C-alpha positions in Angstrom: 20.5 102.8 11.5 22.7 104.3 14.4 22.3 103.2 17.8 21.1 105.9 20.4 23.2 106.7 23.3 20.4 105.5 25.6 20.2 102.1 24.1 23.8 101.7 24.2 24.0 102.5 27.8 21.1 100.1 28.6 22.8 97.3 26.6 26.0 98.1 28.6 24.1 97.7 31.9 22.5 94.4 30.8 26.0 93.2 29.7 27.8 93.9 33.0 25.1 92.8 35.1 25.4 89.5 33.3 29.1 89.4 34.1 28.5 89.9 37.7 28.8 93.6 38.1 26.5 95.6 40.4 25.5 98.8 38.7 24.8 102.1 40.2 23.9 105.6 38.9 25.3 108.9 39.6 26.9 108.1 43.2 29.4 105.9 44.7 28.1 103.1 47.0 29.4 103.3 50.6 31.5 100.2 50.5 34.2 100.2 53.3 37.5 99.0 52.0 36.7 99.1 48.3 39.1 100.3 45.7 38.0 102.9 43.3 39.1 103.6 39.6 38.0 105.9 36.9 37.5 103.8 33.7 38.8 104.9 30.4 36.0 103.2 28.6 33.2 100.7 29.0 32.5 97.9 26.3 29.1 96.6 25.5 29.9 93.5 23.7 32.1 92.1 26.3 30.4 93.7 29.3 33.8 95.1 30.5 35.2 98.3 31.8 38.6 99.6 30.4 41.2 100.6 33.0 44.6 102.1 32.5 47.1 102.9 35.1 48.9 106.1 36.1 50.2 107.7 39.3 46.8 108.9 40.1 45.3 105.5 39.0 47.4 102.8 40.4 46.5 99.2 39.3 46.6 98.1 43.2 43.1 100.1 43.4 41.4 97.6 41.0 43.5 94.4 41.7 44.1 94.1 45.5 40.8 94.9 47.3 38.0 92.4 47.8 35.6 95.0 46.3 36.3 97.2 43.3 34.2 100.1 42.0 34.7 101.6 38.8 33.3 105.1 37.8 32.4 105.4 34.2 30.9 108.3 32.3 28.0 107.1 29.9 29.5 109.1 27.0 32.6 106.7 27.3 30.7 103.5 26.4 31.7 101.8 23.2 30.2 98.9 21.4 33.3 96.6 20.9 37.0 96.0 21.1 37.4 97.2 17.6 35.7 100.6 18.6 38.2 100.8 21.5 41.3 100.4 19.7 39.9 102.9 17.1 39.4 105.4 19.9 42.8 104.8 21.3 44.4 105.3 18.0 48.3 105.2 18.2 48.2 106.5 21.9 48.2 103.2 23.7 48.9 103.5 27.4 51.7 101.4 28.9 49.0 99.4 30.8 45.4 98.5 29.7 43.1 96.2 31.7 39.8 95.0 30.4 37.8 93.9 33.5 34.7 91.7 32.6 33.6 90.9 36.2 34.8 89.6 39.5 37.9 87.5 39.4 37.0 83.9 38.8 39.4 80.8 38.5 39.0 77.0 38.0 42.5 75.9 37.6 42.6 73.8 40.8 40.6 70.6 40.4 38.3 72.5 37.9 36.3 73.9 40.7 35.1 77.6 40.6 36.6 80.0 42.9 35.7 83.8 43.0 38.1 86.4 44.2 41.4 84.3 44.0 43.4 86.7 41.6 41.4 89.9 42.2 38.3 91.3 43.6 35.3 89.2 44.6 32.8 92.1 43.9 32.9 94.4 41.0 30.7 97.5 40.8 30.4 100.3 38.1 28.9 103.7 38.8 27.6 105.3 35.5 27.6 109.1 35.5 25.5 111.1 32.9 27.4 112.6 30.0 29.5 115.5 30.6 29.6 114.8 34.4 33.3 114.7 35.7 34.1 111.4 37.4 36.3 113.7 39.7 32.9 115.2 41.1 32.1 111.8 42.5 35.4 111.2 44.2 35.6 114.9 45.8 35.8 114.7 49.4 37.1 111.1 49.7 40.5 110.3 51.2 42.6 107.3 51.0 41.3 106.4 54.6 37.7 106.2 53.2 38.8 103.1 51.2 40.9 101.6 54.0 38.3 101.9 56.8 36.9 98.5 58.2 33.6 96.9 57.0 30.9 98.5 58.9 32.9 101.4 60.2 31.3 104.9 59.5 32.6 107.2 56.8 35.6 109.2 58.0 36.8 106.5 60.4 40.3 105.3 59.3 41.4 101.8 59.6 43.4 101.1 62.8 47.3 101.7 62.5 49.3 98.5 61.9 50.7 97.0 65.1 54.4 97.7 65.5 56.5 94.8 64.1 53.6 93.2 62.5 
């Protein structure tokens, strides 16, 4: 029996939450300084989002900030890695990142550290099928993602000091 789209989405939510993502529905959370990316796909089995890079989707958005927000349309959720490669076919992008939660490492003295090699916090915004992720991002500027923590929307980060 085929799985319904609703149950696939709910399984995805449970899986990414278990991996440390915070899940939002329909709208971006207001998180100053967050990097924002649009996911190519979501994977239920691994609780992951699949990101690719392009001039409009630089890797820095998902790797450099302490907080990263991924926008994902619910109709882009797949069950597994084999389903991902079947969906991609012979059109593999030059860069593909499968993100399964906040950055974690225990390579120094076997002590777990979060956010060492990437974001400390990962969020995913789920959009209903057919809704364009661009709709969620409309009206945002680069300054909205660089404003200081606690600053109101529309206030840019202060300019860097000369010679710094």
